[in-house]
Backbone as JSON, one array per atom type, in Angstrom:
{
  "sequence": "MSAERLTELRSEFSAIDTDGDGFITEGELAGRFPDLPAEAIGSLNRDADSDGDGRFSFEEFVRLMSQD",
  "N": [[0.79, -1.21, 0.05], [0.42, 2.16, -0.68], [2.17, 5.08, 0.49], [0.76, 7.54, 0.1], [-1.94, 6.34, 0.24], [-2.12, 5.48, 2.74], [-1.81, 7.65, 4.16], [-4.25, 8.79, 3.35], [-6.15, 6.99, 4.42], [-5.56, 7.33, 7.31], [-6.46, 9.86, 7.77], [-9.11, 9.46, 7.19], [-9.65, 7.7, 9.36], [-9.26, 9.26, 11.62], [-11.15, 11.14, 11.4], [-13.35, 9.65, 12.12], [-12.68, 8.64, 14.55], [-13.55, 10.41, 17.04], [-12.92, 10.89, 19.63], [-10.2, 10.73, 19.73], [-8.87, 8.65, 20.75], [-7.5, 6.6, 19.34], [-9.01, 4.49, 18.62], [-11.9, 3.2, 17.08], [-15.14, 3.18, 18.01], [-18.28, 1.64, 18.15], [-20.15, 3.41, 18.79], [-18.85, 5.75, 17.87], [-18.86, 5.34, 15.07], [-21.66, 5.2, 14.81], [-22.31, 7.8, 15.11], [-21.02, 9.12, 13.09], [-21.86, 7.97, 10.86], [-25.09, 8.31, 10.73], [-27.14, 7.15, 9.4], [-26.55, 4.57, 9.13], [-27.4, 1.24, 9.37], [-28.1, -0.71, 12.43], [-27.51, -3.4, 12.05], [-25.64, -3.37, 10.25], [-23.46, -2.25, 11.45], [-22.85, -4.14, 13.25], [-21.99, -6.28, 11.64], [-19.86, -5.19, 10.72], [-18.23, -5.26, 12.99], [-18.13, -8.09, 13.34], [-16.65, -8.74, 11.01], [-14.43, -7.08, 10.96], [-13.15, -6.59, 13.41], [-10.62, -7.96, 14.63], [-9.42, -8.68, 16.89], [-11.55, -8.88, 18.77], [-12.07, -7.05, 20.8], [-14.19, -5.16, 20.73], [-13.79, -2.68, 19.36], [-12.39, -0.72, 16.72], [-8.96, -0.67, 15.72], [-6.36, 1.2, 14.22], [-4.89, -0.37, 12.65], [-6.68, -2.64, 12.03], [-8.71, -1.2, 10.93], [-7.46, -0.23, 8.53], [-6.94, -2.9, 7.36], [-9.54, -3.62, 6.89], [-10.37, -1.67, 5.06], [-8.89, -2.36, 3.0], [-9.73, -4.55, 1.81], [-11.2, -6.31, -0.75]],
  "CA": [[0.03, -0.03, -0.02], [1.26, 3.48, -1.07], [2.11, 6.18, 1.48], [-0.3, 8.4, -0.06], [-3.18, 5.81, 0.67], [-2.07, 5.09, 4.23], [-2.12, 9.07, 4.63], [-5.68, 9.01, 3.1], [-6.69, 6.17, 5.51], [-5.18, 7.84, 8.55], [-7.26, 10.91, 7.94], [-10.5, 8.94, 7.44], [-9.76, 7.15, 10.47], [-9.18, 10.31, 12.42], [-12.43, 11.77, 11.21], [-14.36, 8.86, 12.79], [-12.18, 8.6, 15.85], [-13.84, 11.7, 17.64], [-12.12, 11.34, 21.02], [-8.79, 10.68, 19.56], [-8.0, 7.5, 21.55], [-6.66, 5.68, 18.52], [-9.82, 3.34, 18.33], [-13.26, 3.55, 16.54], [-15.99, 2.47, 18.66], [-19.66, 1.55, 17.63], [-20.82, 4.9, 19.0], [-18.51, 6.7, 16.94], [-19.34, 4.75, 13.88], [-23.01, 5.51, 14.77], [-22.19, 9.09, 15.18], [-20.4, 9.64, 12.06], [-22.86, 7.57, 9.84], [-26.17, 7.99, 11.38], [-28.04, 6.28, 8.52], [-26.04, 3.12, 9.03], [-28.2, 0.38, 10.22], [-27.12, -1.35, 13.62], [-27.13, -4.67, 11.64], [-24.28, -3.02, 9.32], [-22.39, -1.95, 12.51], [-22.61, -5.52, 13.87], [-21.45, -6.91, 10.64], [-18.43, -4.6, 10.69], [-17.52, -5.72, 14.21], [-17.76, -9.46, 13.13], [-15.71, -8.86, 10.05], [-13.14, -6.29, 11.01], [-12.54, -6.52, 14.85], [-10.06, -9.13, 14.62], [-8.99, -9.13, 18.31], [-12.6, -9.0, 19.51], [-12.15, -6.07, 21.72], [-15.28, -4.33, 20.48], [-13.31, -1.35, 18.72], [-11.25, -0.86, 15.73], [-7.6, -0.07, 15.76], [-6.05, 1.77, 12.85], [-4.57, -1.41, 11.81], [-7.81, -3.3, 11.82], [-9.38, -0.19, 9.79], [-6.65, -0.51, 7.22], [-7.07, -4.22, 6.79], [-11.03, -3.65, 6.4], [-10.58, -0.86, 3.86], [-8.11, -2.78, 1.86], [-10.35, -5.77, 1.16], [-11.79, -6.03, -2.35]],
  "C": [[0.93, 1.18, 0.04], [1.31, 4.38, 0.36], [1.04, 7.05, 1.36], [-1.61, 7.67, 0.39], [-3.24, 5.57, 2.23], [-2.34, 6.64, 4.78], [-3.78, 9.25, 4.74], [-6.59, 8.3, 4.27], [-6.68, 6.64, 6.99], [-6.24, 9.07, 8.86], [-8.66, 10.61, 7.94], [-10.51, 8.41, 8.87], [-10.0, 8.19, 11.64], [-10.28, 10.97, 12.6], [-13.43, 11.06, 12.1], [-14.02, 8.7, 14.22], [-12.37, 9.86, 16.8], [-13.13, 11.81, 18.82], [-10.76, 11.02, 20.86], [-8.09, 9.56, 20.39], [-7.3, 6.5, 20.83], [-7.54, 4.51, 18.36], [-11.13, 3.89, 17.75], [-14.06, 2.57, 17.25], [-17.33, 2.27, 17.87], [-20.33, 2.77, 17.78], [-20.19, 5.88, 17.96], [-18.81, 6.5, 15.55], [-20.85, 5.43, 13.58], [-23.16, 7.1, 14.44], [-21.86, 9.65, 13.82], [-21.24, 9.2, 10.73], [-24.04, 7.21, 10.44], [-27.17, 7.25, 10.84], [-27.6, 4.83, 8.39], [-26.73, 2.29, 9.98], [-27.3, -0.35, 11.36], [-26.69, -2.76, 13.05], [-25.68, -4.32, 10.66], [-23.03, -2.97, 10.4], [-21.95, -3.35, 13.08], [-21.91, -6.36, 12.85], [-20.19, -6.48, 10.55], [-17.74, -5.28, 11.85], [-17.31, -7.21, 13.95], [-16.67, -9.56, 12.19], [-14.31, -8.28, 10.24], [-12.58, -6.41, 12.36], [-11.9, -7.72, 15.05], [-9.59, -9.63, 16.07], [-10.17, -9.15, 19.08], [-12.71, -8.06, 20.73], [-13.42, -4.92, 21.71], [-14.95, -2.78, 19.84], [-12.31, -1.81, 17.43], [-9.93, -0.02, 16.02], [-7.42, 0.54, 14.4], [-5.6, 0.65, 11.95], [-5.65, -2.35, 11.19], [-8.6, -2.54, 10.62], [-8.73, -0.35, 8.33], [-7.0, -1.87, 6.56], [-8.62, -4.16, 6.2], [-10.91, -2.85, 5.07], [-9.82, -1.25, 2.77], [-8.67, -4.06, 1.23], [-11.07, -5.41, 0.0], [-13.24, -6.52, -2.0]]
}
């Protein structure tokens, strides 16, 4: 992945991570995407939260955004 793409992803991640703790929570996703159904958020948790801690790290976010 190019440095430019990583920079774009970091910016997107930061826009969602409103408290700046380095993780995206379900609440932050719902706040950023209010029309996103709860089922979609649940699906994201199952598919992307690889360590099962209920939030997304930047690494998990990059992995999710890099999938085809």
